[in-house]
C-alpha positions, 0 to 999 in steps of 0.5 A, spaced: 759 526 120 762 520 125 761 519 133 765 515 138 764 516 146 767 512 152 766 512 159 768 509 166 769 510 172 777 509 174 779 508 181 773 511 183 766 507 186 762 510 180 762 514 176 758 522 176 760 523 169 753 524 165 754 522 156 748 526 153 748 525 146 741 528 142 738 531 137 735 539 136 730 540 133 733 546 130 736 539 126 743 541 131 747 535 134 747 537 140 753 533 145 755 534 152 759 531 158 758 534 165 763 531 170 759 530 178 763 534 182 768 531 186 767 530 194 760 533 193 754 529 194 749 525 189 754 528 184 751 524 178 744 526 178 747 533 178 750 531 171 744 528 169 739 534 172 745 539 169 745 535 162 737 535 161 736 542 163 742 545 159 738 541 153 731 543 153 732 550 154 736 550 146 732 543 144 727 550 143 730 556 142 731 560 135 738 561 135 744 557 138 749 562 139 753 565 146 746 568 149 742 562 148 747 557 151 748 562 157 741 562 158 740 555 159 746 554 164 742 558 168 736 555 167 740 549 169 744 553 175 737 555 178 735 546 177 742 545 181 739 550 186 732 547 187 736 540 188 740 542 193 734 545 196 730 540 197 736 535 199 739 539 204 746 538 200 751 541 196 751 538 188 754 541 181 758 539 175 763 542 170 760 541 163 763 542 155 758 541 150 758 542 143 753 544 138 754 542 131 750 547 126 751 546 119 758 548 119 758 551 125 761 549 132 758 552 137 764 550 144 762 552 151 765 549 158 764 551 165 769 548 170 775 544 167 772 539 162 776 540 156 775 540 149 780 540 143 779 541 135 784 537 131 786 536 124 790 529 123 797 530 127 795 538 129 792 541 135 788 546 133 784 549 138 783 548 145 779 550 151 782 554 157 779 551 164 776 555 168 781 553 176 785 557 179 792 555 177 790 558 171 786 565 174 793 566 178 797 565 172 792 570 168 794 574 173 801 574 174 799 572 181 805 566 180 809 565 175 812 557 175 805 552 175 808 547 178 809 549 184 800 550 183 800 544 183 796 542 189 790 547 185 790 544 180 783 540 181 779 547 183 775 550 180 773 557 179 766 556 175 760 550 176 753 549 175 752 548 183 747 554 185 751 560 184 750 565 179 756 569 180 759 562 178 756 559 172 757 563 166 760 560 161 767 560 156 765 561 148 767 560 143 764 559 134 770 554 130 768 554 122 771 546 121 774 543 115 773 537 112 778 532 117 777 535 123 776 531 129 773 535 137 773 532 141 770 533 149 772 530 156 773 530 162 779 530 167 780 523 169 782 523 162 787 530 161 789 529 167 792 522 165 794 522 158 796 528 155 793 533 149 799 530 144 797 524 147 790 524 146 792 526 138 796 520 138 790 515 139 785 518 135 789 518 129 791 510 131 786 505 129 782 503 134 786 508 138 778 509 142 780 502 145 787 503 146 786 510 150 781 507 154 785 501 156 790 506 158 784 509 163 783 503 166 791 502 167 792 509 170 785 514 171 784 515 178 779 519 177 772 518 173 774 519 165 769 520 160 770 522 151 766 524 145 770 525 139 766 528 133 770 527 126 767 531 119 
């Protein structure tokens, strides 16, 4: 397994993305990007609190599965609620995470941190973000995505102290040799398309070339983790 990462501020004053990578007691590999929510106070601290609470619970969980990941997120959600109450603020984070257990990858996400599975030039899987745009498209309340441009940054789920909004998306995937998984914050996928990411990943020094584009074009914090098998 080969792991690469990068993160940066983009045009923002500070970086409210938080990358967390570690190994669980069970030997499973844990990767997470938490994106402190734009416009909220102490987003960088919120992202760190969320990441640490999710990891701490899963570090001692008997099994890695959808139920236990959801419980870990609920623990993180409670920690954020307490943090917000203590500081009399609103803060929160969206997340995208991967846990590798033997030949299985557990993907989980809340909000608009995206996860892709690729093999060479092929995009095999991508998560569907919890955004107002996607909710309206799913219910067929509106047919054309371009008419919803102004709503694309509004997330419908986050870890911000509200249990009703912290239900995870989840997928387990049996990976093959040559597969790669990419976690990226919205500062990435709002700057480059999935197709462009594929092109970069397949180039020599592709991550460096991708960062060069972010340094020039990214309006928001950007964070990427690439996990190759």
